[in-house]
C-alpha positions, -999 to 999 in steps of 0.1 A, spaced: -145 116 -171 -164 141 -150 -135 159 -133 -158 185 -117 -177 157 -99 -146 138 -89 -128 167 -74 -159 185 -59 -160 188 -21 -188 169 -5 -215 188 13 -207 187 50 -240 198 62 -246 169 87 -225 153 114 -227 121 95 -214 138 62 -186 153 81 -177 119 98 -178 102 64 -156 128 48 -131 125 76 -130 88 74 -125 89 36 -95 113 41 -80 90 68 -85 60 45 -67 78 17 -38 88 40 -36 53 53 -31 41 16 -4 66 11 13 57 43 12 20 33 31 28 1 58 45 21 60 19 49 63 -8 22 90 10 3 111 16 35 106 -21 46 117 -34 13 148 -12 12 155 -21 49 150 -58 44 124 -58 71 106 -89 61 80 -88 89 69 -54 80 67 -62 43 45 -92 50 23 -71 73 16 -47 43 -3 -75 27 -37 -89 34 -36 -126 44 -45 -136 9 -26 -108 -7 -5 -113 -38 26 -99 -57 32 -105 -93 66 -104 -109 77 -116 -143 43 -134 -147 47 -153 -114 21 -147 -88 31 -151 -52 0 -153 -29 -5 -155 8 18 -145 37 39 -177 36 45 -176 0 52 -139 0 77 -144 27 97 -169 7 95 -147 -24 108 -116 -6 136 -135 12 148 -147 -21 146 -112 -35 166 -99 -5 192 -125 -9 195 -115 -46 195 -77 -42 216 -63 -14 206 -27 -21 173 -13 -34 160 22 -33 122 27 -38 108 61 -41 71 68 -34 52 90 -58 19 107 -57 -10 84 -59 
């Protein structure tokens, strides 16, 4: 792995390069935010927000069972919420 290349700051010598760098940072932050939103939604039993965290064809795998698509995910999470009254997810660094 070339750690120097991976961690190097991009040259921001054009407006396009600056725009691309800002968009990349915004995308990275959105992914971090999604992890936090998901965790809070699961712990808060906020089913609509949980489902909104997934793409329409998104999937979640647990115990070798894959649940795919919003409708199937909604059923899966509702069963989990009925099973676990309290959960506490903690988001760590990506």
